[in-house]
KEKE-641310 format. One record per residue (C-alpha): x, y, z; residue in three letters. Coordinates in steps of 0.5 Angstrom, whole numbers, plus 500, padded with zeros to 3 digits. Each point is the difference from the previous one (the first is absolute). Example, Ala and Ser with C-alpha at 12.3 -4.5 7.8 and 13.67 -1.06 7.14 Angstrom:
! residues 2
> 525 / 491 / 516 / ALA .
> 502 / 507 / 498 / SER .
This chain:
! residues 494
> 502 / 445 / 534 / MET .
> 499 / 506 / 496 / LEU .
> 494 / 504 / 500 / GLU .
> 496 / 505 / 496 / ILE .
> 498 / 506 / 504 / SER .
> 492 / 502 / 500 / SER .
> 500 / 507 / 496 / THR .
> 504 / 497 / 494 / PRO .
> 496 / 494 / 500 / LEU .
> 494 / 504 / 500 / VAL .
> 502 / 504 / 494 / ILE .
> 503 / 494 / 496 / ILE .
> 493 / 497 / 501 / ALA .
> 496 / 506 / 498 / ILE .
> 504 / 502 / 494 / LEU .
> 502 / 493 / 498 / GLY .
> 493 / 497 / 500 / THR .
> 497 / 506 / 496 / VAL .
> 506 / 500 / 495 / GLY .
> 500 / 493 / 499 / ILE .
> 492 / 500 / 499 / LEU .
> 500 / 506 / 495 / LEU .
> 502 / 496 / 494 / PRO .
> 496 / 494 / 502 / ILE .
> 494 / 505 / 500 / ILE .
> 502 / 503 / 494 / SER .
> 500 / 493 / 496 / ILE .
> 493 / 499 / 503 / ALA .
> 497 / 506 / 498 / ARG .
> 503 / 500 / 493 / LYS .
> 501 / 507 / 501 / GLU .
> 507 / 504 / 497 / LYS .
> 498 / 507 / 499 / GLY .
> 497 / 503 / 506 / SER .
> 504 / 501 / 506 / ASN .
> 496 / 504 / 505 / SER .
> 497 / 493 / 503 / PHE .
> 508 / 498 / 501 / TYR .
> 502 / 506 / 502 / ALA .
> 495 / 501 / 506 / VAL .
> 502 / 493 / 503 / ILE .
> 507 / 502 / 500 / ALA .
> 499 / 506 / 503 / PHE .
> 496 / 497 / 505 / ALA .
> 505 / 495 / 502 / ALA .
> 505 / 506 / 501 / LEU .
> 496 / 504 / 504 / ILE .
> 498 / 494 / 505 / VAL .
> 508 / 498 / 500 / SER .
> 502 / 508 / 502 / ILE .
> 494 / 500 / 505 / GLY .
> 502 / 494 / 503 / TYR .
> 508 / 502 / 501 / VAL .
> 497 / 507 / 502 / ALA .
> 495 / 497 / 505 / TYR .
> 506 / 496 / 503 / GLN .
> 504 / 506 / 501 / PHE .
> 494 / 504 / 503 / VAL .
> 499 / 494 / 505 / ASN .
> 507 / 499 / 502 / GLY .
> 501 / 493 / 497 / ASN .
> 506 / 502 / 497 / ILE .
> 507 / 500 / 503 / LEU .
> 505 / 505 / 500 / PRO .
> 505 / 498 / 494 / SER .
> 503 / 494 / 501 / ALA .
> 505 / 499 / 494 / LEU .
> 503 / 494 / 503 / PHE .
> 495 / 494 / 501 / SER .
> 501 / 492 / 500 / GLU .
> 494 / 500 / 495 / ASP .
> 500 / 501 / 493 / VAL .
> 495 / 506 / 500 / LEU .
> 499 / 505 / 506 / VAL .
> 494 / 503 / 502 / ASP .
> 503 / 507 / 502 / ASP .
> 499 / 507 / 499 / ALA .
> 506 / 501 / 495 / PHE .
> 496 / 495 / 495 / GLY .
> 493 / 503 / 502 / GLY .
> 503 / 507 / 498 / PHE .
> 503 / 498 / 493 / PHE .
> 493 / 495 / 499 / ALA .
> 496 / 507 / 501 / ILE .
> 504 / 504 / 495 / ALA .
> 500 / 494 / 495 / MET .
> 493 / 499 / 500 / LEU .
> 498 / 507 / 499 / ILE .
> 504 / 500 / 494 / VAL .
> 497 / 493 / 498 / ALA .
> 493 / 504 / 501 / ILE .
> 502 / 506 / 496 / PHE .
> 502 / 495 / 494 / THR .
> 494 / 496 / 500 / THR .
> 495 / 507 / 501 / VAL .
> 504 / 503 / 495 / GLY .
> 499 / 494 / 495 / SER .
> 493 / 501 / 500 / PHE .
> 500 / 504 / 494 / ASN .
> 506 / 498 / 497 / TYR .
> 498 / 493 / 499 / MET .
> 493 / 501 / 498 / ARG .
> 501 / 498 / 493 / LYS .
> 506 / 495 / 501 / LYS .
> 500 / 493 / 500 / ASN .
> 501 / 495 / 506 / TYR .
> 499 / 505 / 505 / PRO .
> 499 / 494 / 505 / ALA .
> 507 / 498 / 499 / VAL .
> 503 / 507 / 500 / TYR .
> 497 / 501 / 507 / TYR .
> 502 / 493 / 503 / SER .
> 507 / 502 / 498 / LEU .
> 499 / 506 / 504 / ILE .
> 498 / 496 / 506 / LEU .
> 505 / 495 / 500 / LEU .
> 506 / 505 / 499 / SER .
> 497 / 504 / 506 / THR .
> 500 / 493 / 504 / ILE .
> 508 / 500 / 498 / GLY .
> 501 / 507 / 502 / MET .
> 497 / 499 / 507 / VAL .
> 503 / 494 / 501 / LEU .
> 507 / 503 / 499 / VAL .
> 499 / 505 / 505 / ALA .
> 498 / 494 / 505 / TYR .
> 505 / 496 / 498 / SER .
> 506 / 498 / 505 / THR .
> 503 / 494 / 497 / ASP .
> 504 / 501 / 493 / LEU .
> 496 / 494 / 497 / VAL .
> 493 / 503 / 501 / MET .
> 503 / 507 / 498 / LEU .
> 502 / 497 / 493 / PHE .
> 494 / 496 / 499 / VAL .
> 496 / 507 / 502 / ALA .
> 504 / 504 / 496 / TRP .
> 499 / 495 / 494 / GLU .
> 492 / 500 / 501 / LEU .
> 501 / 508 / 500 / MET .
> 504 / 500 / 494 / SER .
> 497 / 495 / 495 / ILE .
> 493 / 503 / 499 / PRO .
> 503 / 507 / 499 / THR .
> 504 / 497 / 494 / TYR .
> 494 / 498 / 497 / VAL .
> 496 / 506 / 502 / LEU .
> 505 / 505 / 497 / ALA .
> 499 / 496 / 493 / GLY .
> 493 / 499 / 501 / PHE .
> 498 / 505 / 494 / MET .
> 503 / 494 / 495 / LYS .
> 499 / 504 / 494 / LYS .
> 504 / 506 / 502 / ASN .
> 507 / 500 / 498 / PRO .
> 502 / 505 / 506 / SER .
> 496 / 495 / 505 / SER .
> 504 / 494 / 497 / ASN .
> 507 / 504 / 501 / GLU .
> 498 / 502 / 507 / ALA .
> 499 / 493 / 502 / ALA .
> 506 / 497 / 497 / LEU .
> 504 / 505 / 503 / LYS .
> 497 / 499 / 507 / TYR .
> 500 / 493 / 499 / PHE .
> 508 / 499 / 498 / LEU .
> 502 / 505 / 506 / PHE .
> 495 / 497 / 505 / GLY .
> 503 / 493 / 498 / ALA .
> 507 / 503 / 501 / LEU .
> 498 / 503 / 507 / SER .
> 497 / 493 / 502 / SER .
> 506 / 496 / 498 / ALA .
> 504 / 505 / 504 / ILE .
> 496 / 499 / 506 / ILE .
> 500 / 493 / 500 / VAL .
> 508 / 500 / 500 / TYR .
> 500 / 505 / 506 / GLY .
> 495 / 495 / 504 / ILE .
> 504 / 494 / 498 / SER .
> 507 / 503 / 502 / LEU .
> 496 / 502 / 507 / SER .
> 498 / 493 / 501 / TYR .
> 507 / 497 / 498 / GLY .
> 503 / 505 / 505 / LEU .
> 495 / 499 / 506 / THR .
> 496 / 493 / 499 / GLY .
> 493 / 504 / 500 / SER .
> 495 / 504 / 496 / THR .
> 497 / 503 / 506 / ASN .
> 502 / 508 / 499 / ILE .
> 501 / 500 / 508 / GLY .
> 504 / 494 / 500 / GLU .
> 504 / 502 / 494 / VAL .
> 502 / 507 / 503 / ILE .
> 502 / 497 / 507 / GLN .
> 504 / 495 / 496 / GLY .
> 503 / 506 / 496 / TYR .
> 502 / 503 / 507 / ALA .
> 504 / 494 / 502 / THR .
> 503 / 499 / 493 / LEU .
> 507 / 498 / 499 / ASP .
> 504 / 506 / 498 / PRO .
> 503 / 496 / 494 / SER .
> 493 / 499 / 497 / LEU .
> 498 / 507 / 501 / LEU .
> 501 / 502 / 493 / PRO .
> 495 / 495 / 498 / LEU .
> 495 / 503 / 505 / ALA .
> 501 / 507 / 497 / LEU .
> 499 / 497 / 493 / LEU .
> 493 / 497 / 502 / SER .
> 498 / 507 / 503 / VAL .
> 502 / 503 / 493 / GLY .
> 496 / 495 / 497 / MET .
> 494 / 502 / 504 / PHE .
> 501 / 507 / 499 / ILE .
> 501 / 499 / 492 / ALA .
> 494 / 495 / 500 / GLY .
> 495 / 505 / 504 / PHE .
> 503 / 506 / 496 / GLY .
> 497 / 498 / 494 / PHE .
> 493 / 500 / 502 / LYS .
> 501 / 506 / 504 / MET .
> 503 / 504 / 494 / GLY .
> 507 / 502 / 503 / LEU .
> 505 / 503 / 496 / VAL .
> 504 / 496 / 497 / PRO .
> 494 / 495 / 500 / PHE .
> 495 / 504 / 497 / HIS .
> 501 / 499 / 492 / GLN .
> 494 / 496 / 499 / TRP .
> 495 / 505 / 504 / LEU .
> 498 / 506 / 495 / PRO .
> 499 / 495 / 494 / ASP .
> 496 / 496 / 504 / THR .
> 496 / 505 / 503 / TYR .
> 498 / 503 / 494 / GLU .
> 498 / 494 / 496 / GLY .
> 496 / 496 / 505 / ALA .
> 493 / 502 / 501 / PRO .
> 500 / 506 / 504 / PRO .
> 496 / 496 / 506 / THR .
> 505 / 495 / 500 / ILE .
> 505 / 506 / 500 / THR .
> 497 / 502 / 507 / THR .
> 501 / 493 / 503 / LEU .
> 507 / 500 / 498 / LEU .
> 502 / 507 / 502 / ALA .
> 496 / 500 / 506 / ALA .
> 499 / 493 / 502 / GLY .
> 506 / 495 / 498 / THR .
> 505 / 506 / 502 / LYS .
> 498 / 500 / 507 / LYS .
> 501 / 492 / 500 / ALA .
> 507 / 501 / 499 / GLY .
> 501 / 505 / 505 / PHE .
> 496 / 495 / 505 / ALA .
> 505 / 495 / 498 / ALA .
> 506 / 504 / 501 / THR .
> 498 / 503 / 507 / ILE .
> 499 / 492 / 502 / ARG .
> 507 / 498 / 497 / ILE .
> 505 / 505 / 498 / VAL .
> 499 / 505 / 505 / VAL .
> 500 / 495 / 506 / LEU .
> 506 / 497 / 497 / GLY .
> 504 / 506 / 500 / MET .
> 499 / 501 / 507 / VAL .
> 501 / 493 / 503 / VAL .
> 506 / 499 / 495 / LEU .
> 503 / 507 / 503 / ASN .
> 502 / 502 / 493 / LEU .
> 499 / 507 / 498 / ASP .
> 496 / 499 / 494 / TRP .
> 496 / 507 / 501 / THR .
> 505 / 504 / 496 / LEU .
> 499 / 496 / 494 / ALA .
> 492 / 500 / 501 / LEU .
> 501 / 508 / 501 / GLY .
> 504 / 500 / 493 / VAL .
> 495 / 496 / 497 / ILE .
> 494 / 504 / 503 / ALA .
> 503 / 507 / 497 / VAL .
> 502 / 497 / 493 / MET .
> 493 / 497 / 500 / THR .
> 496 / 506 / 501 / MET .
> 505 / 505 / 496 / THR .
> 500 / 496 / 494 / ILE .
> 492 / 498 / 500 / GLY .
> 499 / 508 / 501 / ASN .
> 504 / 502 / 495 / ILE .
> 498 / 495 / 495 / ALA .
> 492 / 502 / 501 / ALA .
> 502 / 507 / 498 / ILE .
> 501 / 498 / 493 / MET .
> 494 / 495 / 499 / GLN .
> 494 / 502 / 496 / LYS .
> 496 / 494 / 501 / ASN .
> 496 / 501 / 507 / LEU .
> 501 / 492 / 502 / ALA .
> 507 / 501 / 498 / ARG .
> 501 / 506 / 505 / MET .
> 496 / 497 / 505 / LEU .
> 505 / 493 / 500 / ALA .
> 506 / 504 / 501 / TYR .
> 497 / 504 / 505 / SER .
> 498 / 493 / 503 / SER .
> 508 / 499 / 500 / ILE .
> 501 / 506 / 503 / ALA .
> 496 / 499 / 506 / HIS .
> 503 / 493 / 501 / ALA .
> 506 / 504 / 502 / GLY .
> 496 / 504 / 505 / TYR .
> 498 / 494 / 503 / ILE .
> 507 / 497 / 500 / LEU .
> 502 / 506 / 504 / ILE .
> 497 / 497 / 506 / GLY .
> 502 / 493 / 499 / LEU .
> 508 / 503 / 500 / ALA .
> 499 / 504 / 507 / VAL .
> 496 / 495 / 503 / SER .
> 505 / 497 / 505 / PRO .
> 502 / 507 / 502 / TYR .
> 493 / 503 / 501 / SER .
> 493 / 497 / 501 / SER .
> 497 / 506 / 496 / LEU .
> 503 / 497 / 494 / GLY .
> 496 / 493 / 499 / LEU .
> 494 / 504 / 503 / GLN .
> 501 / 505 / 494 / GLY .
> 501 / 494 / 495 / SER .
> 494 / 497 / 502 / LEU .
> 496 / 506 / 500 / TYR .
> 502 / 502 / 493 / HIS .
> 498 / 493 / 498 / ILE .
> 493 / 501 / 502 / LEU .
> 499 / 507 / 497 / ASN .
> 504 / 498 / 494 / HIS .
> 495 / 494 / 499 / ALA .
> 494 / 505 / 500 / VAL .
> 504 / 506 / 496 / MET .
> 503 / 496 / 495 / LYS .
> 494 / 495 / 499 / GLY .
> 495 / 506 / 499 / MET .
> 505 / 503 / 495 / ALA .
> 500 / 494 / 496 / PHE .
> 492 / 499 / 501 / ILE .
> 500 / 507 / 497 / ALA .
> 504 / 498 / 494 / VAL .
> 495 / 495 / 499 / THR .
> 494 / 504 / 500 / GLY .
> 504 / 505 / 495 / ILE .
> 501 / 494 / 495 / ILE .
> 493 / 497 / 501 / THR .
> 497 / 507 / 498 / THR .
> 505 / 503 / 496 / LEU .
> 504 / 495 / 497 / ALA .
> 506 / 505 / 502 / VAL .
> 507 / 499 / 504 / THR .
> 504 / 505 / 497 / HIS .
> 501 / 506 / 504 / ILE .
> 499 / 505 / 495 / ASP .
> 493 / 497 / 499 / LYS .
> 498 / 502 / 507 / LEU .
> 499 / 507 / 498 / LYS .
> 493 / 502 / 504 / GLY .
> 499 / 494 / 503 / LEU .
> 498 / 504 / 507 / GLY .
> 494 / 502 / 496 / ARG .
> 499 / 493 / 496 / ARG .
> 500 / 496 / 506 / MET .
> 501 / 504 / 506 / PRO .
> 499 / 495 / 505 / ILE .
> 505 / 495 / 497 / THR .
> 505 / 506 / 499 / ALA .
> 499 / 503 / 507 / LEU .
> 502 / 493 / 503 / GLY .
> 506 / 499 / 495 / LEU .
> 502 / 507 / 503 / ILE .
> 499 / 498 / 507 / ILE .
> 504 / 494 / 499 / SER .
> 506 / 503 / 497 / LEU .
> 500 / 506 / 505 / PHE .
> 500 / 494 / 505 / ALA .
> 506 / 497 / 497 / LEU .
> 504 / 506 / 500 / ALA .
> 498 / 501 / 507 / GLY .
> 496 / 506 / 500 / VAL .
> 497 / 502 / 507 / PRO .
> 494 / 499 / 502 / PRO .
> 500 / 493 / 496 / LEU .
> 502 / 494 / 503 / ALA .
> 506 / 499 / 496 / GLY .
> 503 / 506 / 504 / PHE .
> 500 / 496 / 507 / TRP .
> 503 / 494 / 497 / SER .
> 506 / 503 / 497 / LYS .
> 501 / 505 / 506 / LEU .
> 500 / 493 / 504 / VAL .
> 505 / 497 / 495 / LEU .
> 505 / 506 / 500 / PHE .
> 499 / 501 / 507 / GLY .
> 502 / 493 / 502 / GLY .
> 507 / 502 / 495 / ALA .
> 501 / 506 / 504 / LEU .
> 499 / 496 / 507 / ASP .
> 505 / 495 / 498 / ALA .
> 505 / 506 / 498 / GLY .
> 502 / 499 / 508 / THR .
> 503 / 493 / 498 / SER .
> 502 / 500 / 493 / ILE .
> 503 / 506 / 496 / TRP .
> 497 / 499 / 493 / TRP .
> 492 / 499 / 503 / ALA .
> 498 / 508 / 499 / PRO .
> 503 / 500 / 493 / TRP .
> 494 / 495 / 499 / LEU .
> 495 / 505 / 502 / ALA .
> 503 / 505 / 496 / ILE .
> 500 / 496 / 494 / ALA .
> 493 / 498 / 501 / GLY .
> 498 / 507 / 501 / VAL .
> 503 / 502 / 494 / LEU .
> 497 / 495 / 496 / ASN .
> 493 / 501 / 502 / SER .
> 501 / 507 / 498 / ALA .
> 503 / 498 / 493 / LEU .
> 494 / 495 / 499 / SER .
> 495 / 507 / 501 / LEU .
> 503 / 501 / 493 / ALA .
> 496 / 495 / 496 / TYR .
> 494 / 500 / 505 / TYR .
> 500 / 507 / 499 / GLY .
> 500 / 499 / 492 / TRP .
> 494 / 495 / 500 / ILE .
> 496 / 505 / 504 / THR .
> 502 / 506 / 495 / ARG .
> 497 / 495 / 495 / LYS .
> 494 / 498 / 503 / MET .
> 498 / 507 / 503 / TYR .
> 503 / 506 / 496 / PHE .
> 500 / 497 / 493 / GLU .
> 494 / 498 / 495 / GLY .
> 495 / 505 / 502 / GLU .
> 494 / 498 / 495 / ASN .
> 500 / 493 / 503 / GLU .
> 493 / 497 / 502 / LYS .
> 499 / 495 / 505 / ARG .
> 499 / 493 / 499 / VAL .
> 496 / 494 / 504 / SER .
> 505 / 497 / 505 / GLU .
> 500 / 493 / 502 / PRO .
> 496 / 499 / 507 / LYS .
> 505 / 495 / 503 / SER .
> 506 / 505 / 498 / ILE .
> 496 / 505 / 504 / ILE .
> 499 / 496 / 506 / ALA .
> 508 / 499 / 501 / ILE .
> 501 / 507 / 499 / MET .
> 496 / 502 / 505 / ILE .
> 502 / 495 / 505 / PHE .
> 507 / 501 / 499 / SER .
> 499 / 508 / 500 / ILE .
> 497 / 499 / 507 / VAL .
> 506 / 495 / 502 / PHE .
> 505 / 505 / 498 / LEU .
> 497 / 506 / 502 / VAL .
> 497 / 498 / 507 / GLY .
> 506 / 496 / 502 / PHE .
> 504 / 506 / 498 / GLY .
> 496 / 505 / 504 / ILE .
> 500 / 495 / 506 / TYR .
> 505 / 494 / 499 / PRO .
> 500 / 498 / 507 / ASP .
> 496 / 493 / 499 / PRO .
> 505 / 498 / 495 / ILE .
> 506 / 502 / 504 / ILE .
> 498 / 496 / 506 / LYS .
> 498 / 494 / 495 / PHE .
> 507 / 500 / 497 / VAL .
> 504 / 501 / 507 / GLU .
> 496 / 493 / 502 / PHE .
> 502 / 497 / 493 / ALA .
> 507 / 502 / 500 / ALA .
> 505 / 494 / 502 / PRO .
> 503 / 502 / 507 / THR .
> 507 / 498 / 498 / PHE .
> 501 / 507 / 496 / SER .
> 501 / 503 / 507 / LEU .
> 506 / 497 / 501 / GLY .
> 507 / 502 / 498 / VAL .
> 505 / 496 / 495 / MET .
> 506 / 498 / 504 / PRO .
């Protein structure tokens, strides 16, 4: 009999109940304009949820990563790790929306959709069954289609939602095709049984198995923003409300990596197929194209969108070398957690700039360091952390990632070249990060300070403490990552 483990069940109960009740409460109160009441309730639900997951870790109630399970959901450290990362992003999105949604209609629906999408993201991380994974994937995606076009009177928002929906629907169709092939070949939708079935598959059916794995890579690749599946991402990130862009860039992207690790990487190992070189090539293409395109952008949101594509390439380095080095997957998980904070912080800073100054063009950021000093400081720290500048937290996750590639060099000749490509791309990213820094701090000397939204300031302070604190003392996060990383990465591909 299929069972649901305790932690995901509690998260479903908390976020699902609040998410369903918010619109009902709104109808009962007959309020449309004020958002503070609904924002506080959504924020409280998210805090309780992440507190429960953290409590389970602290009390030792979370088992080490068990990527195979007979249940549809498994309560393991891997799922808990991603749950914490994605709940942090959801909290950023909710808090960052306090001011952004203050004078906008339907706040209850807005926060309800955020909570429902968060449930989907969390369930993707805990899923060990392909059908449950797809249901969670759709629960995560469908609310974000609506949220991307939430500003109905804004043509850019409508365009962003349409492009996102079309590519998202294509992504879902490809995933369903991969699931159908897997079920047809193995007679099961349980991820563990599917992969074990692939290991004993008749050689004549191997092409179909390869096709199914390729379908999963393509389907999840859309959400992760991997090249060549990234075309929708810059336009959507630019046109969607900046708070929702935070959720997409720092949240749903991580769900794509969680699904990829559970299915694709494990499939590579058990199928005895050398997919690692293909992933390595995609990683280099993704980080290089993302960084080069970012340099040419004038809009801050589009620049951060291409930067997000580049970081998907960095994370993919760890997945490519994971069968050969334990540091590979640990580096990917480490950077996933850091990226959730770094990228979430950057887009929330953009939200504060748009809410206060109504600008996104980089040339109009002149003197931002004097006009909005805390927001500007938070944005700069997030950008430098993304570039891997010490002593910020992003430096350590990139160091582990590139170290994993170098460590795998004893087994595969091309792995060190991934580390070299990563270092060169990190240096390249400093070009456009430095450009933003110059605009904010070395131009516009006569600008006067303006009032910054308190909710934005709160996120900036938390994120600065996180990135600087765990940059100076990274040991707790490193141990957390080591516990959450699946043990299969210690093996060597035959």
